[in-house]
Each structure stands twice: as C-alpha cells, then as structure tokens.
C-alpha positions in Angstrom: 0.0 0.0 0.0 2.9 2.4 0.9 4.5 1.7 -2.5 1.2 2.4 -4.3 0.8 5.7 -2.4 4.4 6.7 -3.4 3.7 6.0 -7.0 0.5 8.0 -7.0 2.3 10.9 -5.4 5.0 10.8 -8.0 2.5 10.7 -10.8 0.5 13.6 -9.3 3.7 15.7 -8.8 4.9 14.9 -12.3 1.5 16.1 -13.7 1.8 19.3 -11.8 5.3 20.0 -13.1 4.2 19.3 -16.7 1.1 21.6 -16.2 3.3 24.3 -14.8 5.7 24.1 -17.8 2.8 24.5 -20.3 0.8 27.0 -18.4 -0.4 30.0 -20.5 0.4 32.2 -17.5 4.1 31.6 -18.1 5.0 33.5 -21.3 7.6 32.1 -23.6 10.8 34.1 -23.9 10.5 36.8 -26.6 14.1 36.5 -27.6 13.7 33.4 -29.7 16.9 31.9 -28.1 20.2 33.1 -26.7 21.4 34.5 -30.0 18.3 36.6 -30.8 17.8 39.5 -28.4 14.4 40.8 -27.8 13.3 43.0 -30.6 10.6 44.8 -28.5 10.6 46.5 -25.3 6.9 45.8 -24.9 5.9 49.4 -24.5 7.1 52.2 -22.3 10.6 53.6 -22.6 13.8 51.8 -23.4 17.3 52.9 -22.4 20.0 52.7 -25.0 23.5 52.5 -23.5 27.1 52.7 -24.8 29.9 50.2 -24.7 33.5 50.7 -25.5 34.7 48.3 -28.2 37.5 48.2 -30.7 35.0 49.8 -33.1 34.5 52.7 -30.8 31.6 53.6 -28.4 28.8 51.4 -29.8 25.2 51.6 -28.8 23.6 48.7 -27.0 20.0 47.8 -26.3 18.5 47.2 -22.9 20.0 43.7 -22.7 23.5 44.9 -23.6 23.3 43.5 -27.1 24.9 45.7 -29.8 22.7 47.8 -32.0 23.3 48.3 -35.7 22.2 50.7 -38.5 21.7 50.0 -42.2 23.2 52.5 -44.7 20.1 52.3 -47.0 17.7 53.4 -44.2 16.5 56.9 -43.3 14.8 58.3 -40.2 11.4 57.8 -41.8 11.7 54.3 -43.2 13.4 51.0 -42.8 14.4 48.9 -45.8 14.8 45.8 -43.6 11.6 43.8 -43.7 10.6 40.1 -44.0 13.6 37.8 -43.8 15.9 40.7 -43.2 14.0 41.7 -40.1 14.3 38.1 -38.9 18.1 38.3 -39.2 18.2 41.9 -38.0 15.4 42.3 -35.4 14.5 46.0 -35.0 14.7 47.6 -31.6 11.0 48.5 -31.1 8.8 50.0 -28.4 5.1 49.7 -27.8 2.5 52.3 -28.7 3.5 55.6 -27.0 6.9 54.2 -26.1 10.2 56.1 -26.4 13.9 55.7 -26.2 16.4 57.6 -24.1 20.2 57.6 -23.8 21.9 56.1 -20.8 25.1 57.3 -19.3 27.5 58.6 -22.0 24.9 58.5 -24.8 24.2 61.8 -26.4 22.2 62.4 -29.6 18.6 62.5 -30.8 16.3 59.5 -30.4 13.1 59.1 -32.2 10.7 56.5 -33.6 9.2 55.5 -36.9 6.3 53.3 -37.8 7.4 50.2 -39.7 5.4 48.6 -42.6 4.1 46.0 -40.1 2.8 48.7 -37.8 5.5 48.2 -35.1 7.3 51.2 -33.8 11.1 51.2 -34.3 13.6 53.2 -32.4 15.8 55.6 -34.3 19.1 57.3 -33.3 20.5 60.3 -35.2 17.9 59.7 -37.8 18.7 56.0 -38.4 16.6 52.9 -37.4 18.3 50.6 -34.9 18.6 46.8 -35.2 20.1 43.8 -33.4 22.0 41.1 -35.3 20.8 37.6 -34.7 24.3 36.1 -34.8 25.6 38.1 -31.9 25.7 35.5 -29.1 26.4 37.7 -26.1 26.4 41.3 -24.9 29.1 43.3 -26.6 29.5 41.1 -29.7 29.9 43.0 -32.9 29.8 40.2 -35.5 27.3 42.0 -37.7 29.8 44.8 -38.6 29.9 45.2 -42.4 27.4 42.4 -43.0 24.9 43.3 -45.9 25.3 47.0 -45.4 24.9 47.0 -41.6 27.4 48.6 -39.3 27.4 49.0 -35.5 25.7 52.2 -34.4 28.1 54.5 -32.6 27.5 57.2 -30.1 28.4 59.8 -32.7 25.3 58.8 -34.6 26.9 57.0 -37.5 28.3 53.6 -38.3 31.7 52.5 -37.1 34.8 53.4 -39.2 35.5 51.2 -42.1 31.9 50.5 -42.8 30.8 49.0 -46.1 29.1 50.9 -48.8 25.3 51.1 -48.6 23.6 48.1 -50.1 20.0 46.9 -50.0 19.7 43.8 -47.8 19.6 40.6 -49.8 17.2 38.5 -47.9 
C-alpha cells in the first residue's frame, strides 16, 4: 500500500510539473533563443547604453546587445523587412513608447512606424537593429554584413563600414 501511495504521489507531482511548464500564465521568452535578443521593449521607454569596443563607443539595447544601423535606411523608413527583419530584429517599443540615452549616450532618439505597424527606435535619424548572430552582450559580429554597421554614439556607423547596399534577404 505504501508503494502504491508513493507511485500515486510521484504521478501527481509529475503532472503538476508538466502543467506548470505548459501554463499559459508563463510567457515564452521573446528572444527566440540566446542569439536573438528581444526586438521589442513591450511598451514604455527603453534605455540605450554605450559600450567601448575596438570599433568605438557602440550603442547597446536594454539587454546589452549591440545595435546596428543600415546605410540604406532613413529616419522615416526601414528597408529591412521580412527575412531581413528576422536576421536583423529591429529595436522596437510599444505604442506611445520612447527611447532615451543612458550614461554617455548623447544624440537624438526618435521612432518610426514600420510597414508591419510596429514602432522602431531611431538614433540620429537611423533605425536601430540587433543582429541575430551576436551571441552575447558586446558582440559586434554584424559589422559590415549586408550594409549594416554598428551604431556608434556619434550617430553613424563604425569606421571602415561598407558601402550602402539593400539587404539581400
């Protein structure tokens, strides 16, 4: 009888663990994995910080992941949609949200409305993106990939950036 009670307790506990793991009350991570930082701040304000790298003082999103700009963009439009936006997730805010500079970040922040209706953060007139292949905070592996360069505190891309090209996604 004692063994039967122990088995029943284990089955019940296992069922509760499984139910807890699949509960709708526990949201799935928005990052899509460790190499894809969150593309949305979920509303409200986001703080953009700076990090000293070999490429200069680069901008980083709220999670410390490097932010990039695309040479083909402007402050009113993003050329990166579809598969490009999957590889280069835009830094977005919710309706009414804004971005502000953290310590050491000067320059003008703004937003633009993307073709899908989301609100993308801009810096010095350029939309900001993450790069899905950056694995950890401070990585800059997207430098000079498909016309993207790290966003620097001065408002441009890092020195040695490639010529503007339309993303080929």
